[in-house]
C-alpha positions in Angstrom: 82.9 131.5 179.6 80.8 129.3 177.4 79.3 130.8 174.2 75.6 131.2 173.5 73.8 128.0 172.6 72.2 127.7 169.1 68.6 126.4 168.8 68.8 123.3 166.5 65.8 121.5 165.0 65.2 118.1 166.5 66.2 115.2 164.2 63.3 113.0 163.5 64.2 109.4 164.4 64.0 107.1 161.4 63.8 103.4 161.4 66.2 101.2 159.5 63.5 100.1 157.2 62.6 103.7 156.3 66.3 104.5 155.6 66.7 101.5 153.4 63.6 102.4 151.4 65.0 106.0 151.0 68.3 104.6 149.8 66.6 102.3 147.4 64.5 105.2 146.0 67.7 107.2 145.5 69.3 104.3 143.7 66.2 104.0 141.5 66.3 107.7 140.7 70.0 107.5 139.7 69.7 104.4 137.6 67.0 103.5 135.1 64.1 101.7 136.8 63.5 99.6 133.8 67.0 98.4 133.3 67.0 94.9 131.8 63.3 95.1 130.9 61.7 95.7 127.5 60.3 99.1 127.1 56.6 99.4 126.3 55.7 100.3 122.8 54.9 104.0 122.5 52.9 104.9 119.4 53.5 108.6 119.8 57.3 108.2 119.8 57.1 105.9 116.9 55.1 108.4 114.9 57.7 111.2 115.8 60.5 108.9 114.7 58.9 108.1 111.4 58.1 111.7 110.6 61.7 112.6 111.4 62.9 109.9 109.0 60.6 111.2 106.3 61.8 114.7 106.7 65.5 113.7 106.6 65.1 111.5 103.5 62.6 113.5 101.5 62.9 117.0 102.9 64.4 118.3 99.7 61.5 117.1 97.7 58.7 118.8 99.6 56.6 121.3 97.7 57.1 124.9 98.9 53.5 125.8 98.0 51.6 123.1 99.8 51.6 122.7 103.5 53.5 119.6 104.7 51.0 117.0 106.0 53.0 116.3 109.2 53.5 119.8 110.4 52.3 119.0 113.9 54.7 116.1 114.2 57.6 118.2 113.0 56.8 120.8 115.5 56.8 118.2 118.2 60.0 116.9 116.9 61.7 120.3 117.3 61.1 120.2 121.0 62.7 116.8 121.2 66.0 116.8 123.2 69.2 117.0 121.2 70.6 113.6 120.3 74.1 114.8 121.2 73.2 114.4 124.9 72.2 110.8 124.5 73.5 107.7 122.9 71.6 105.9 120.2 71.8 102.4 118.8 70.8 101.6 115.2 67.4 99.9 114.9 65.3 99.3 111.8 61.8 99.9 113.0 62.0 101.1 116.6 60.8 98.8 119.3 59.3 95.4 118.8 56.4 93.8 120.7 57.8 92.2 123.9 55.2 89.5 123.7 56.6 88.3 120.4 60.1 87.9 121.7 61.5 90.8 119.9 64.8 92.5 120.9 65.0 96.1 122.2 66.4 98.3 119.4 66.6 101.6 121.2 68.7 102.8 124.1 66.9 103.8 127.3 68.4 107.0 128.7 67.9 108.0 132.4 66.5 111.1 133.9 69.5 113.2 132.8 67.4 114.1 129.7 65.1 117.0 130.7 61.3 116.3 130.6 59.0 118.3 128.5 55.2 117.8 128.0 54.1 115.8 125.0 57.5 115.3 123.4 57.7 111.6 123.3 59.1 111.1 126.8 57.3 108.6 129.0 55.9 109.4 132.3 58.7 107.6 134.2 61.3 110.1 133.0 62.9 107.9 130.2 63.4 109.1 126.7 63.6 106.8 123.6 65.9 108.2 121.0 65.9 106.6 117.6 69.0 105.9 115.5 68.0 108.1 112.6 68.2 111.2 114.8 71.8 110.5 115.8 73.5 110.7 112.3 72.6 111.3 108.7 74.6 108.2 107.7 72.6 105.0 107.3 74.4 102.4 109.3 72.2 99.5 108.3 73.5 99.6 104.7 77.1 99.4 105.7 76.2 96.5 108.0 74.7 94.4 105.2 77.3 95.2 102.6 79.3 92.3 101.1 82.8 92.1 102.4 85.1 92.1 99.4 88.3 90.0 100.1 91.7 91.6 99.3 92.8 91.1 95.8 96.5 91.6 96.6 98.4 88.6 95.3 99.5 86.1 97.8 103.3 85.7 98.1 105.1 82.5 97.0 106.9 80.7 99.9 110.6 81.1 99.8 113.2 79.4 102.0 115.2 81.8 104.2 118.7 82.6 103.3 121.8 82.1 105.5 125.4 83.2 105.4 127.7 80.3 104.7 131.0 82.0 103.7 133.0 85.1 104.6 135.8 86.1 102.3 138.4 88.6 103.5 141.3 90.0 101.5 140.5 93.6 100.6 142.0 96.4 102.6 139.2 98.9 102.1 135.4 99.1 101.6 134.2 96.6 98.9 132.2 98.8 96.5 131.3 96.7 93.4 130.9 93.2 92.1 130.4 91.4 88.8 130.0 87.7 87.8 131.7 85.9 85.0 129.1 84.6 82.4 130.5 81.1 82.9 129.8 81.3 86.7 133.3 80.2 87.6 134.6 83.4 89.1 133.6 86.9 90.1 135.4 90.1 90.6 135.1 92.8 93.2 136.3 96.4 93.3 137.3 98.1 96.5 138.3 101.4 98.1 141.9 100.0 98.4 142.1 100.8 94.6 142.4 97.1 93.6 140.2 94.7 91.7 140.3 91.1 93.0 139.0 88.0 91.2 137.7 85.1 93.3 136.7 81.5 92.6 133.0 81.0 93.1 133.1 77.5 94.4 135.9 77.7 96.9 136.1 81.5 97.5 139.9 81.5 97.0 141.7 84.5 95.5 142.8 84.0 91.9 144.1 87.4 90.8 144.6 91.0 91.9 144.6 93.8 89.4 146.0 97.3 90.1 145.7 100.4 88.0 143.1 102.7 89.5 144.2 105.5 91.8 140.9 105.8 93.6 138.2 103.4 94.8 136.6 101.2 92.2 132.8 101.8 92.1 131.7 100.0 89.0 132.5 96.6 87.4 131.1 94.6 84.4 132.2 91.5 82.6 131.6 91.0 78.9 129.9 87.8 77.9 131.3 87.8 74.3 135.0 88.3 75.0 137.3 87.9 78.0 137.0 91.6 78.8 136.2 93.3 82.1 135.3 97.0 82.5 135.9 99.1 85.6 135.2 102.6 86.7 136.1 104.6 89.8 136.4 107.9 91.6 139.5 108.7 89.6 137.3 109.7 86.5 138.7 106.7 84.7 136.9 103.9 82.8 139.1 101.0 81.9 138.8 97.9 79.8 140.9 94.9 81.0 142.0 92.0 78.8 141.9 89.0 81.2 144.1 86.9 78.9 147.0 89.4 79.4 145.7 90.8 82.8 146.3 94.4 81.7 144.4 97.5 80.6 144.0 97.7 76.8 141.6 100.7 76.5 140.7 103.7 78.6 137.6 105.9 78.1 138.2 109.6 78.8 135.4 112.1 79.1 133.9 112.1 82.6 134.5 115.3 84.5 134.2 113.7 88.0 134.0 110.3 89.7 132.2 107.5 87.9 129.6 105.8 90.1 128.0 103.1 88.0 128.7 101.1 84.9 126.7 98.8 82.6 127.2 96.8 79.4 124.5 96.6 76.7 123.4 92.9 76.3 123.4 92.8 72.5 125.5 95.8 71.2 129.2 96.6 72.0 128.2 99.7 74.0 129.3 100.7 77.4 127.3 103.0 79.7 128.8 104.9 82.6 127.2 107.4 85.0 128.9 109.7 87.4 129.0 112.7 89.6 128.9 115.1 86.6 125.2 114.3 86.3 125.7 112.7 82.8 125.4 109.1 81.6 127.9 108.6 78.8 127.6 106.0 76.1 130.8 104.6 74.7 131.7 102.5 71.7 133.7 99.6 73.2 136.0 99.1 70.3 136.8 102.6 69.1 136.7 104.2 72.6 134.6 107.0 71.1 131.8 108.6 73.1 128.5 108.1 71.2 126.2 110.1 73.5 126.3 112.2 76.6 122.8 111.6 78.1 122.4 114.8 80.0 119.2 115.8 81.8 119.7 114.8 85.4 120.3 117.5 88.0 122.5 115.5 90.3 124.8 112.4 90.4 123.8 109.5 88.2 124.3 106.6 90.6 122.5 103.6 89.0 122.0 102.4 85.4 120.9 99.3 83.6 120.3 98.4 80.0 117.9 96.3 78.0 117.9 94.9 74.4 114.6 96.8 73.6 113.4 100.3 74.3 113.9 101.9 76.7 117.4 100.5 76.3 118.9 102.7 78.9 117.4 103.5 82.4 119.2 105.7 84.8 118.5 106.7 88.5 120.0 109.7 90.1 120.4 111.6 93.3 117.9 114.1 92.0 115.3 111.4 92.9 114.2 110.8 89.3 114.4 107.9 86.9 114.9 108.6 83.2 114.2 106.4 80.2 116.6 107.2 77.3 116.2 106.8 73.5 119.6 105.4 72.5 119.2 106.4 68.8 118.8 110.2 69.5 120.3 110.4 72.9 117.2 112.1 74.4 115.0 111.2 77.4 111.8 109.3 76.6 110.2 109.6 80.0 111.0 110.8 83.5 109.6 109.0 86.6 109.2 111.3 89.6 107.7 108.9 92.1 110.6 108.8 94.6 111.3 111.5 97.1 115.0 110.6 97.8 118.0 109.5 95.8 117.5 106.5 93.6 120.7 104.7 94.5 119.9 101.2 93.2 117.7 99.6 90.5 117.2 96.0 89.6 115.7 94.6 86.4 113.8 91.3 86.6 115.5 88.6 84.5 112.2 87.3 83.1 109.4 89.9 83.5 109.2 93.3 81.8 109.4 95.3 85.0 112.1 96.6 87.3 112.3 97.9 90.9 114.0 101.0 92.2 115.2 101.6 95.8 115.4 104.8 97.7 115.5 105.9 101.3 111.7 106.5 101.2 110.5 103.3 99.7 111.1 100.5 97.2 108.9 100.8 94.1 108.0 98.5 91.2 107.5 99.8 87.7 106.3 98.3 84.5 108.3 98.4 81.2 108.5 99.8 78.6 106.1 102.6 79.5 107.1 102.9 83.2 103.7 102.5 84.8 103.9 102.5 88.6 102.8 99.1 89.9 103.1 99.2 93.7 105.3 99.9 96.7 106.9 97.1 98.7 104.7 96.3 101.7 107.4 97.2 104.3 110.0 100.0 104.6 113.6 99.2 105.3 114.1 102.7 106.8 117.6 103.1 105.7 119.7 104.2 102.7 119.5 101.2 100.3 122.8 101.0 98.3 122.2 97.9 96.3 119.5 95.4 95.2 119.3 92.3 93.0 116.6 89.9 91.9 116.8 86.3 90.6 114.6 84.2 88.4 112.8 82.7 91.4 111.4 86.1 92.3 113.6 86.7 95.4 114.7 90.3 95.6 117.5 91.2 98.0 118.2 94.7 99.2 121.2 95.9 101.3 121.2 99.0 103.5 123.7 101.3 104.9 123.1 99.9 108.4 124.0 96.3 107.4 120.4 95.2 107.0 119.8 92.6 104.3 116.1 92.1 103.5 114.6 89.5 101.2 111.4 90.2 99.3 108.9 88.2 97.3 108.8 89.9 93.9 105.2 89.1 93.1 103.5 90.5 96.1 106.2 92.8 97.6 106.1 90.9 100.9 109.2 91.0 103.1 109.7 87.4 104.2 113.2 87.7 105.8 115.1 90.4 107.6 118.8 89.5 108.1 121.5 91.6 109.7 125.1 91.3 108.6 127.8 90.7 111.3 131.0 92.6 111.0 134.3 90.7 111.0 136.3 90.7 114.3 138.3 93.9 114.7 135.8 96.1 112.8 133.5 98.7 114.3 129.8 98.0 114.5 129.2 101.1 112.4 131.0 99.4 109.5 128.1 97.1 109.0 127.1 98.5 105.6 126.3 96.8 102.3 127.5 98.5 99.2 126.9 96.0 96.4 124.8 92.9 95.9 124.7 90.3 93.1 123.3 86.9 92.4 125.4 84.4 90.5 124.3 83.2 87.1 122.2 80.4 88.5 120.5 82.7 91.1 121.2 80.2 93.9 124.1 82.2 95.5 124.0 85.7 96.7 127.2 87.8 97.3 127.3 91.0 99.3 130.1 93.5 99.4 130.4 95.3 102.7 132.0 98.1 104.6 134.0 95.8 107.0 136.2 94.9 104.0 134.7 91.4 103.6 132.7 89.6 101.0 129.9 87.4 102.3 128.1 84.6 100.4 124.6 83.5 101.1 122.4 80.6 100.1 119.0 79.2 100.9 118.5 77.0 103.9 117.9 73.5 102.6 116.4 72.3 105.8 113.6 75.0 105.9 110.1 74.0 105.1 106.8 75.9 105.0 106.0 74.3 108.4 109.2 75.3 110.1 109.1 78.9 108.6 105.5 79.7 108.0 104.4 82.6 105.7 103.2 85.4 107.9 101.5 87.6 105.3 98.8 90.2 105.9 97.4 91.9 102.8 97.5 95.6 102.9 94.3 97.5 103.8 95.2 100.6 101.8 97.3 100.7 98.7 99.4 103.8 98.1 99.2 104.9 94.5 102.2 107.2 94.5 
């Protein structure tokens, strides 16, 4: 049975022309009808805008006793719609005359803004919002400010370095290296408890010295005599006579393993730092301990010396760097810029400054006062075990993951990132660099690595600034800590 029929209103037939006009009207209501046209100048909105600017700029200087002269304008301004509902473009003086060819400096907002009588909104439902109502900041001043170029020093172009020789012979991790002052040979200490002496030119083995019962972590060669000094995890510090190839002195006093070793350049003094958190100063000839420089809270893992104060600088696992007064055996200053262990430091051969490496960053300091200069512009993001710098201003840093980065000393720009390759038969995890040293001329670089090899590097002679351009971007912000 069919249900009851509903009475429906008859649909008025509309022509196609009427429907198109209705659709066009709806489109004109949705979008601004004056899009692409210059808005007509409205003196009322200009007056409201100027009164608002005056109240923003000089509102604090108004007298509390006298009535403000533009009270009506301000009351009208309060009924103006909130500028958070509309966008605004910065403009200096509102709208220009369209007959003079001026540009439109305000943004026309559609009928989404509610209309109110006499509030600066035109009869067509469009509101003109000035830039001063959108923000207290004056954008026009920042737009005309002079752009100051970066004063960061531009790096010097350096040729890239390449590996040209791999020396194998040790049976353990190669932990330390030192060059002969005549630049004819260099010595390396290893975890296989031996010290090997190699020829610089050919890379051939010349001599093997045995005497330590643990890995050899520190080496130094005396420039005055044919003496070599070694230190290791067996708490022993030894002096070797290279004419007889045997130990002639031993320096006893460390309570744990010795991690670093350095010779004073002008005085017969030896400095050793170890896991007992003390840097000990020894008289080379009498084997007596002159000072025990105590003050660090953790292992002293890096040390270097200078002829002038501060003559001794130590870096430690407690993330501090200390300057020591050699006369009194006391600390002159403590640098606390690093957040992680300072495992490596490098003194520039010409300038009075040095760099220190940590897992957080590589920092450059001035001497003798220790003022912080700047950070390196990149982060190696690994534990840096060794670093060295030559007279040409090329600094090399070696990481635990086998990364070998080359830096321009002047600007801190990293111009080359190399990755060491383990020798066949080794694990990829053995790509670690433990010691780095330039030869006396600074033209060769030798790295001691965890795959039991010694690698030698030199500059690529065929490289030019055209083949290897300098890709340098000065930093926008400079970290001052």
